NUTORKE-84482 format. One record per residue (C-alpha): residue number from 1; residue in three letters; x, y, z. Coordinates in steps of 0.5 Angstrom, whole numbers, plus 500, padded with zeros to 3 digits. Layout:
N
(NUM; 'ALA'; (X; Y; Z))
...
This chain:
494
(1; 'MET'; (500; 500; 500))
(2; 'LYS'; (506; 505; 502))
(3; 'LYS'; (509; 503; 495))
(4; 'ILE'; (503; 505; 491))
(5; 'HIS'; (502; 511; 495))
(6; 'LEU'; (509; 513; 494))
(7; 'LEU'; (508; 512; 486))
(8; 'ILE'; (502; 516; 486))
(9; 'LEU'; (505; 522; 490))
(10; 'GLN'; (511; 522; 485))
(11; 'SER'; (507; 521; 479))
(12; 'PHE'; (503; 528; 481))
(13; 'ILE'; (509; 532; 484))
(14; 'LYS'; (513; 532; 478))
(15; 'PRO'; (507; 534; 473))
(16; 'PHE'; (505; 539; 478))
(17; 'ILE'; (511; 543; 479))
(18; 'VAL'; (512; 543; 471))
(19; 'THR'; (505; 545; 470))
(20; 'PHE'; (505; 551; 475))
(21; 'CYS'; (511; 554; 472))
(22; 'ILE'; (508; 554; 465))
(23; 'VAL'; (502; 557; 467))
(24; 'MET'; (505; 562; 472))
(25; 'PHE'; (510; 564; 466))
(26; 'VAL'; (504; 565; 461))
(27; 'LEU'; (500; 569; 466))
(28; 'LEU'; (507; 573; 467))
(29; 'MET'; (507; 574; 460))
(30; 'LEU'; (500; 577; 459))
(31; 'PHE'; (502; 582; 465))
(32; 'LEU'; (508; 584; 461))
(33; 'PHE'; (504; 585; 455))
(34; 'LYS'; (499; 589; 458))
(35; 'TYR'; (503; 594; 461))
(36; 'ILE'; (509; 594; 456))
(37; 'ASP'; (508; 601; 454))
(38; 'ASP'; (509; 603; 461))
(39; 'LEU'; (515; 599; 462))
(40; 'ILE'; (519; 601; 456))
(41; 'GLY'; (523; 607; 455))
(42; 'LYS'; (523; 610; 462))
(43; 'GLY'; (530; 607; 464))
(44; 'PHE'; (528; 603; 470))
(45; 'GLU'; (533; 600; 474))
(46; 'TRP'; (534; 592; 474))
(47; 'TYR'; (531; 591; 481))
(48; 'VAL'; (525; 595; 480))
(49; 'ILE'; (523; 590; 474))
(50; 'LEU'; (525; 584; 478))
(51; 'GLN'; (521; 587; 484))
(52; 'LEU'; (515; 588; 480))
(53; 'ILE'; (515; 581; 477))
(54; 'GLY'; (516; 578; 484))
(55; 'TYR'; (510; 581; 486))
(56; 'GLN'; (506; 579; 480))
(57; 'CYS'; (508; 572; 481))
(58; 'ALA'; (505; 572; 488))
(59; 'VAL'; (499; 576; 485))
(60; 'GLN'; (497; 571; 480))
(61; 'MET'; (498; 565; 485))
(62; 'GLN'; (490; 565; 486))
(63; 'MET'; (489; 563; 478))
(64; 'ALA'; (496; 559; 477))
(65; 'LEU'; (495; 554; 483))
(66; 'PRO'; (488; 552; 481))
(67; 'LEU'; (489; 551; 474))
(68; 'SER'; (496; 547; 475))
(69; 'MET'; (492; 543; 480))
(70; 'LEU'; (487; 541; 475))
(71; 'LEU'; (492; 540; 469))
(72; 'SER'; (497; 536; 473))
(73; 'SER'; (491; 531; 476))
(74; 'ILE'; (489; 530; 469))
(75; 'MET'; (496; 528; 467))
(76; 'THR'; (498; 524; 473))
(77; 'PHE'; (492; 519; 473))
(78; 'GLY'; (491; 520; 465))
(79; 'ASN'; (499; 517; 465))
(80; 'LEU'; (497; 512; 470))
(81; 'GLY'; (491; 509; 466))
(82; 'GLU'; (495; 509; 459))
(83; 'SER'; (500; 505; 462))
(84; 'TYR'; (495; 500; 466))
(85; 'GLU'; (498; 502; 473))
(86; 'LEU'; (491; 504; 475))
(87; 'VAL'; (489; 497; 473))
(88; 'ALA'; (494; 494; 476))
(89; 'ILE'; (493; 497; 483))
(90; 'LYS'; (485; 495; 482))
(91; 'ALA'; (488; 488; 481))
(92; 'ALA'; (492; 488; 487))
(93; 'GLY'; (485; 490; 491))
(94; 'VAL'; (486; 497; 492))
(95; 'SER'; (481; 501; 490))
(96; 'LEU'; (482; 508; 487))
(97; 'ARG'; (479; 512; 493))
(98; 'LYS'; (484; 509; 498))
(99; 'ALA'; (490; 510; 492))
(100; 'MET'; (488; 517; 492))
(101; 'THR'; (488; 518; 499))
(102; 'PRO'; (495; 521; 500))
(103; 'LEU'; (493; 526; 494))
(104; 'PHE'; (487; 528; 498))
(105; 'ILE'; (491; 530; 504))
(106; 'LEU'; (497; 533; 500))
(107; 'VAL'; (491; 537; 496))
(108; 'ALA'; (488; 539; 503))
(109; 'LEU'; (495; 542; 505))
(110; 'PHE'; (495; 546; 499))
(111; 'SER'; (489; 549; 500))
(112; 'ALA'; (490; 550; 507))
(113; 'GLY'; (496; 554; 505))
(114; 'SER'; (493; 558; 500))
(115; 'PHE'; (488; 560; 505))
(116; 'LEU'; (493; 562; 509))
(117; 'PHE'; (497; 566; 503))
(118; 'SER'; (491; 569; 501))
(119; 'ASP'; (489; 572; 508))
(120; 'TYR'; (496; 574; 511))
(121; 'ILE'; (501; 575; 505))
(122; 'LEU'; (496; 577; 499))
(123; 'PRO'; (494; 583; 502))
(124; 'VAL'; (501; 585; 503))
(125; 'VAL'; (503; 583; 496))
(126; 'ASN'; (497; 587; 493))
(127; 'LEU'; (499; 593; 497))
(128; 'LYS'; (506; 593; 495))
(129; 'MET'; (504; 591; 488))
(130; 'GLY'; (499; 597; 487))
(131; 'SER'; (503; 602; 490))
(132; 'LEU'; (509; 600; 485))
(133; 'LEU'; (505; 599; 479))
(134; 'TYR'; (502; 606; 480))
(135; 'ASP'; (509; 610; 481))
(136; 'VAL'; (511; 606; 475))
(137; 'ARG'; (505; 608; 470))
(138; 'ASN'; (506; 615; 473))
(139; 'LYS'; (514; 616; 471))
(140; 'LYS'; (515; 620; 465))
(141; 'ALA'; (519; 617; 460))
(142; 'ASP'; (527; 618; 459))
(143; 'PHE'; (529; 624; 456))
(144; 'LEU'; (531; 622; 449))
(145; 'ILE'; (533; 627; 443))
(146; 'LYS'; (532; 625; 436))
(147; 'PRO'; (536; 628; 431))
(148; 'GLY'; (532; 634; 427))
(149; 'ILE'; (526; 634; 432))
(150; 'PHE'; (524; 639; 438))
(151; 'ASN'; (524; 635; 445))
(152; 'ASN'; (519; 638; 450))
(153; 'THR'; (519; 633; 455))
(154; 'ILE'; (523; 638; 460))
(155; 'PRO'; (518; 643; 463))
(156; 'GLY'; (520; 650; 460))
(157; 'TYR'; (525; 648; 455))
(158; 'ALA'; (525; 646; 447))
(159; 'ILE'; (531; 642; 445))
(160; 'ARG'; (533; 640; 438))
(161; 'ALA'; (539; 637; 435))
(162; 'LYS'; (541; 636; 428))
(163; 'SER'; (545; 630; 429))
(164; 'LYS'; (548; 626; 435))
(165; 'SER'; (553; 621; 437))
(166; 'LYS'; (552; 613; 437))
(167; 'ASP'; (552; 613; 444))
(168; 'GLY'; (548; 620; 445))
(169; 'THR'; (552; 624; 449))
(170; 'VAL'; (555; 629; 444))
(171; 'LEU'; (549; 633; 440))
(172; 'ASN'; (551; 637; 434))
(173; 'GLU'; (548; 644; 432))
(174; 'LEU'; (544; 645; 438))
(175; 'MET'; (538; 650; 439))
(176; 'ILE'; (535; 651; 445))
(177; 'TYR'; (528; 655; 447))
(178; 'ASP'; (528; 657; 454))
(179; 'HIS'; (520; 658; 456))
(180; 'THR'; (521; 659; 463))
(181; 'SER'; (520; 666; 463))
(182; 'GLY'; (513; 665; 461))
(183; 'SER'; (514; 668; 454))
(184; 'SER'; (514; 664; 447))
(185; 'SER'; (521; 665; 444))
(186; 'ASN'; (525; 671; 448))
(187; 'ASN'; (531; 667; 450))
(188; 'VAL'; (534; 662; 444))
(189; 'LEU'; (541; 659; 445))
(190; 'LEU'; (545; 656; 439))
(191; 'ALA'; (551; 652; 440))
(192; 'LYS'; (555; 648; 435))
(193; 'GLU'; (556; 642; 440))
(194; 'GLY'; (554; 640; 447))
(195; 'PHE'; (556; 634; 451))
(196; 'VAL'; (551; 631; 456))
(197; 'GLN'; (552; 628; 463))
(198; 'ASN'; (548; 627; 469))
(199; 'SER'; (549; 630; 476))
(200; 'PRO'; (552; 624; 481))
(201; 'ASP'; (545; 624; 484))
(202; 'ASN'; (541; 624; 477))
(203; 'SER'; (537; 629; 479))
(204; 'TYR'; (540; 634; 474))
(205; 'MET'; (542; 634; 467))
(206; 'VAL'; (548; 638; 465))
(207; 'LEU'; (549; 640; 458))
(208; 'LYS'; (556; 643; 456))
(209; 'LEU'; (556; 647; 450))
(210; 'LYS'; (561; 650; 446))
(211; 'ASP'; (562; 655; 441))
(212; 'GLY'; (555; 658; 441))
(213; 'ILE'; (551; 665; 442))
(214; 'ARG'; (545; 666; 446))
(215; 'TYR'; (540; 671; 445))
(216; 'GLU'; (535; 675; 450))
(217; 'GLU'; (530; 680; 449))
(218; 'SER'; (527; 683; 455))
(219; 'LYS'; (520; 685; 457))
(220; 'GLY'; (518; 692; 456))
(221; 'LYS'; (514; 696; 461))
(222; 'ASP'; (507; 694; 458))
(223; 'SER'; (508; 686; 456))
(224; 'LYS'; (501; 687; 452))
(225; 'SER'; (503; 692; 447))
(226; 'TYR'; (509; 693; 442))
(227; 'ASP'; (515; 696; 445))
(228; 'PRO'; (520; 698; 439))
(229; 'ARG'; (525; 700; 445))
(230; 'LYS'; (525; 693; 448))
(231; 'GLN'; (532; 691; 450))
(232; 'PHE'; (536; 686; 446))
(233; 'VAL'; (542; 682; 448))
(234; 'ARG'; (547; 677; 445))
(235; 'PHE'; (552; 673; 448))
(236; 'GLN'; (557; 669; 445))
(237; 'PHE'; (561; 664; 448))
(238; 'LYS'; (566; 659; 447))
(239; 'GLU'; (564; 654; 453))
(240; 'THR'; (558; 654; 458))
(241; 'GLU'; (554; 650; 462))
(242; 'GLN'; (546; 649; 462))
(243; 'LYS'; (543; 645; 468))
(244; 'PHE'; (536; 642; 467))
(245; 'ASP'; (532; 639; 473))
(246; 'MET'; (530; 632; 472))
(247; 'GLY'; (526; 631; 478))
(248; 'ASP'; (520; 629; 474))
(249; 'PHE'; (524; 624; 470))
(250; 'GLN'; (526; 620; 477))
(251; 'MET'; (521; 615; 480))
(252; 'LYS'; (518; 618; 486))
(253; 'ARG'; (515; 613; 491))
(254; 'THR'; (508; 614; 494))
(255; 'ASP'; (506; 613; 501))
(256; 'GLU'; (503; 606; 501))
(257; 'ASN'; (498; 608; 507))
(258; 'LEU'; (494; 612; 501))
(259; 'PHE'; (492; 605; 499))
(260; 'LYS'; (491; 601; 505))
(261; 'SER'; (484; 602; 505))
(262; 'HIS'; (483; 598; 499))
(263; 'HIS'; (479; 592; 499))
(264; 'ALA'; (484; 588; 496))
(265; 'MET'; (489; 590; 501))
(266; 'LEU'; (486; 587; 507))
(267; 'ASN'; (486; 581; 511))
(268; 'LEU'; (479; 578; 514))
(269; 'ARG'; (480; 581; 521))
(270; 'GLN'; (481; 588; 517))
(271; 'LEU'; (475; 586; 512))
(272; 'LYS'; (470; 585; 518))
(273; 'MET'; (473; 592; 521))
(274; 'TYR'; (472; 596; 515))
(275; 'THR'; (465; 592; 514))
(276; 'ASP'; (462; 594; 521))
(277; 'SER'; (465; 601; 520))
(278; 'ASN'; (461; 602; 513))
(279; 'HIS'; (455; 599; 516))
(280; 'ARG'; (455; 604; 521))
(281; 'GLN'; (456; 610; 516))
(282; 'MET'; (450; 607; 512))
(283; 'ASP'; (446; 607; 518))
(284; 'SER'; (448; 614; 519))
(285; 'VAL'; (446; 616; 512))
(286; 'GLY'; (439; 613; 513))
(287; 'ARG'; (438; 617; 520))
(288; 'MET'; (440; 623; 517))
(289; 'ALA'; (435; 623; 511))
(290; 'GLU'; (429; 621; 515))
(291; 'HIS'; (431; 627; 520))
(292; 'ASP'; (431; 632; 514))
(293; 'ILE'; (425; 630; 511))
(294; 'ARG'; (421; 628; 517))
(295; 'ASN'; (417; 634; 518))
(296; 'TYR'; (414; 634; 511))
(297; 'TYR'; (410; 628; 512))
(298; 'ASN'; (410; 627; 519))
(299; 'TYR'; (402; 628; 520))
(300; 'TYR'; (400; 626; 514))
(301; 'SER'; (403; 619; 512))
(302; 'ASN'; (400; 612; 513))
(303; 'TYR'; (408; 610; 514))
(304; 'PHE'; (410; 614; 519))
(305; 'ARG'; (407; 617; 526))
(306; 'SER'; (411; 620; 532))
(307; 'PRO'; (411; 615; 538))
(308; 'GLY'; (405; 616; 542))
(309; 'MET'; (401; 620; 537))
(310; 'LYS'; (394; 618; 537))
(311; 'ILE'; (390; 619; 531))
(312; 'VAL'; (383; 621; 532))
(313; 'PRO'; (378; 620; 526))
(314; 'ALA'; (374; 626; 524))
(315; 'LYS'; (367; 626; 521))
(316; 'VAL'; (368; 629; 515))
(317; 'LYS'; (363; 630; 509))
(318; 'PRO'; (365; 626; 503))
(319; 'PHE'; (368; 630; 497))
(320; 'LYS'; (371; 628; 490))
(321; 'ASN'; (376; 633; 490))
(322; 'LEU'; (380; 636; 496))
(323; 'LEU'; (383; 642; 493))
(324; 'GLU'; (376; 645; 490))
(325; 'ASP'; (371; 642; 496))
(326; 'VAL'; (375; 643; 502))
(327; 'VAL'; (381; 649; 501))
(328; 'PRO'; (378; 656; 500))
(329; 'ALA'; (379; 659; 493))
(330; 'THR'; (384; 665; 495))
(331; 'GLU'; (389; 660; 499))
(332; 'ARG'; (389; 654; 493))
(333; 'ARG'; (395; 658; 489))
(334; 'GLN'; (399; 658; 496))
(335; 'ILE'; (398; 651; 498))
(336; 'VAL'; (400; 648; 491))
(337; 'GLY'; (406; 652; 491))
(338; 'SER'; (408; 650; 498))
(339; 'ALA'; (407; 643; 497))
(340; 'MET'; (411; 643; 490))
(341; 'THR'; (417; 647; 494))
(342; 'GLN'; (416; 641; 499))
(343; 'SER'; (416; 636; 494))
(344; 'ARG'; (422; 638; 491))
(345; 'TYR'; (426; 639; 497))
(346; 'ILE'; (424; 632; 499))
(347; 'THR'; (426; 629; 492))
(348; 'GLU'; (433; 633; 492))
(349; 'THR'; (434; 631; 499))
(350; 'LEU'; (433; 623; 498))
(351; 'GLY'; (437; 624; 491))
(352; 'ASN'; (443; 626; 495))
(353; 'LYS'; (442; 621; 500))
(354; 'THR'; (441; 616; 495))
(355; 'LEU'; (448; 617; 492))
(356; 'GLU'; (451; 617; 498))
(357; 'TYR'; (448; 611; 501))
(358; 'LYS'; (450; 608; 494))
(359; 'ALA'; (457; 609; 495))
(360; 'PHE'; (457; 606; 502))
(361; 'ARG'; (453; 600; 499))
(362; 'ASP'; (458; 599; 493))
(363; 'LYS'; (464; 599; 498))
(364; 'ASP'; (460; 594; 503))
(365; 'ILE'; (459; 589; 497))
(366; 'ARG'; (466; 589; 495))
(367; 'TYR'; (468; 588; 502))
(368; 'ARG'; (464; 582; 502))
(369; 'LEU'; (466; 579; 496))
(370; 'GLU'; (473; 580; 498))
(371; 'PHE'; (472; 576; 505))
(372; 'HIS'; (469; 570; 501))
(373; 'ARG'; (475; 570; 496))
(374; 'LYS'; (479; 568; 501))
(375; 'PHE'; (475; 562; 502))
(376; 'THR'; (474; 560; 495))
(377; 'LEU'; (481; 560; 493))
(378; 'ALA'; (482; 554; 498))
(379; 'VAL'; (476; 551; 496))
(380; 'SER'; (477; 551; 488))
(381; 'CYS'; (484; 547; 489))
(382; 'LEU'; (480; 542; 492))
(383; 'LEU'; (474; 542; 487))
(384; 'LEU'; (479; 542; 481))
(385; 'PHE'; (483; 537; 483))
(386; 'GLY'; (476; 533; 485))
(387; 'ILE'; (474; 534; 477))
(388; 'GLY'; (481; 533; 474))
(389; 'ALA'; (483; 526; 478))
(390; 'PRO'; (477; 522; 476))
(391; 'LEU'; (477; 525; 469))
(392; 'GLY'; (484; 523; 468))
(393; 'ALA'; (482; 516; 470))
(394; 'ILE'; (477; 516; 465))
(395; 'ILE'; (480; 519; 459))
(396; 'ARG'; (486; 514; 460))
(397; 'LYS'; (491; 519; 456))
(398; 'GLY'; (497; 522; 459))
(399; 'GLY'; (502; 527; 456))
(400; 'LEU'; (500; 534; 454))
(401; 'GLY'; (495; 533; 449))
(402; 'LEU'; (488; 531; 451))
(403; 'PRO'; (489; 533; 458))
(404; 'VAL'; (491; 540; 456))
(405; 'VAL'; (485; 541; 452))
(406; 'MET'; (480; 538; 458))
(407; 'ALA'; (484; 542; 463))
(408; 'ILE'; (483; 548; 459))
(409; 'ILE'; (475; 547; 457))
(410; 'PHE'; (474; 545; 465))
(411; 'PHE'; (478; 551; 467))
(412; 'LEU'; (474; 556; 462))
(413; 'ILE'; (468; 554; 465))
(414; 'TYR'; (470; 555; 472))
(415; 'HIS'; (473; 562; 470))
(416; 'ILE'; (467; 564; 466))
(417; 'ILE'; (462; 562; 471))
(418; 'SER'; (466; 565; 477))
(419; 'THR'; (467; 572; 473))
(420; 'VAL'; (460; 573; 471))
(421; 'SER'; (457; 571; 478))
(422; 'GLU'; (462; 576; 481))
(423; 'LYS'; (460; 581; 476))
(424; 'ALA'; (453; 580; 478))
(425; 'ALA'; (454; 581; 485))
(426; 'LYS'; (458; 587; 484))
(427; 'ASP'; (452; 590; 480))
(428; 'ALA'; (448; 588; 486))
(429; 'SER'; (444; 583; 482))
(430; 'LEU'; (446; 577; 486))
(431; 'ALA'; (448; 577; 494))
(432; 'PRO'; (456; 577; 495))
(433; 'MET'; (456; 570; 498))
(434; 'THR'; (452; 567; 492))
(435; 'GLY'; (456; 571; 487))
(436; 'MET'; (463; 568; 489))
(437; 'TRP'; (461; 561; 491))
(438; 'MET'; (456; 560; 484))
(439; 'ALA'; (462; 557; 480))
(440; 'ILE'; (463; 552; 486))
(441; 'ILE'; (456; 550; 487))
(442; 'VAL'; (455; 549; 480))
(443; 'LEU'; (461; 544; 479))
(444; 'THR'; (461; 540; 485))
(445; 'PRO'; (455; 536; 482))
(446; 'LEU'; (460; 535; 476))
(447; 'ALA'; (466; 533; 481))
(448; 'ILE'; (461; 528; 485))
(449; 'PHE'; (459; 525; 478))
(450; 'LEU'; (466; 524; 475))
(451; 'THR'; (468; 521; 482))
(452; 'TYR'; (463; 516; 481))
(453; 'LYS'; (464; 514; 474))
(454; 'SER'; (471; 513; 475))
(455; 'THR'; (470; 509; 481))
(456; 'THR'; (465; 504; 477))
(457; 'ASP'; (470; 504; 471))
(458; 'SER'; (466; 507; 467))
(459; 'SER'; (468; 509; 460))
(460; 'LEU'; (465; 516; 460))
(461; 'PHE'; (469; 518; 453))
(462; 'ASP'; (469; 512; 450))
(463; 'VAL'; (466; 513; 443))
(464; 'GLU'; (465; 506; 441))
(465; 'GLN'; (460; 505; 447))
(466; 'TYR'; (456; 511; 444))
(467; 'LYS'; (456; 508; 437))
(468; 'LEU'; (453; 502; 440))
(469; 'LYS'; (448; 505; 444))
(470; 'ALA'; (446; 510; 438))
(471; 'GLN'; (445; 504; 434))
(472; 'SER'; (441; 500; 439))
(473; 'ILE'; (437; 506; 440))
(474; 'TRP'; (436; 507; 432))
(475; 'LYS'; (434; 499; 432))
(476; 'TRP'; (429; 500; 437))
(477; 'ILE'; (426; 506; 433))
(478; 'ARG'; (426; 502; 427))
(479; 'THR'; (423; 496; 430))
(480; 'ARG'; (417; 500; 433))
(481; 'PHE'; (416; 503; 427))
(482; 'THR'; (415; 497; 423))
(483; 'LYS'; (411; 494; 428))
(484; 'HIS'; (406; 500; 427))
(485; 'LYS'; (406; 499; 420))
(486; 'ASN'; (404; 492; 420))
(487; 'ILE'; (398; 493; 425))
(488; 'PRO'; (392; 492; 421))
(489; 'GLN'; (387; 498; 420))
(490; 'GLN'; (380; 497; 423))
(491; 'GLY'; (375; 494; 418))
(492; 'THR'; (380; 491; 413))
(493; 'SER'; (380; 483; 413))
(494; 'ILE'; (387; 479; 414))
């Protein structure tokens, strides 16, 4: 028995590691393709890219782990079935359920670990990842001079070079427009050659210029009108330096505390605390709305009466029109105007409070969705293993052919159901608990059915069996049809 358990464990662990690495690589490539425009051309250090990739690997764990669990379980039992090792195990008197016991224990440990990971590690990783990605996307592209084209990336300057060296450190035939004073072109610098270098802290770019002229035009007393007596100054130099502030091109790290209240960056305890606080705010909005409009319907509404208020029915003659039969003609206009003003006030008050309440309600939905997500990750590993293991024993095909196709089909079914139901829960069409557990509820009967079929040695995907069943059904239909034709009709002789 121990040798059988060891054999199955060894057959499972190797495909699991391989498929996990493949799935993680694919998901990581999708992430890089999505944000490739935000990463290229910004001059990031190698450790920033490596840090971003490491955080993304941890974030993608919640999708890579269930998929690799499904694929590796199909491959493992498909290989065992294709090489008739499952048949040998059953011939030795060991049932498939007993043979799978150590795998169930191993997968249960993976599920428990994924729950602890999603509760303790994933919120921290999401916080680090979110703040770093925010800074990466907001960083400006590196300063780059293209020959013959003005570059305006440095605030207040427009720089053009006719040509440059291969390494980009030497610029020829430079023209620099200085707009820092506010006017369009009153400060122009021309130089035959310029050498580019950075300051030690990379906060400034120093441009050493040679053989150039600087033109400056001073403002007159009235900058709005033309002044023919403006002062024009020309400087000629053999060598000078121009310093540009490159602070906008450096990546500035944002305080992580600004992102801590996001629902994806909270653990179970914090989610419960934020949910309770959000509920108190929702109740406060409702009480404030009731307080604001209470005086406008307090005595006349059938849905609200003050505590201790007694309604004494009055004997009033029946009337058809309250306004015409009861209200005097001289007061009708005033009463109608007052009623319209009060109704508009109630409508505006309820509209504003509804928007405020809707914002808190959306927060509450996201907190509850994230609360259930901590558990669905662990349960999805057990569920997809419960689908993949019996499915591999039924199809009896190993390798990366049919198992990959079957794994992709079932994972797409799971992912589509979970995505659609989660979106419906975000839109308040479904309860958050129902939306997050919908895929597991739908696919659990399938896992039970496949487990039953695998333990009873059912050839669920045998095409020949379905052909024989179809032929028998067709034969039965033909016999019934011929018998119906041979039945004599009433009034005819035999």
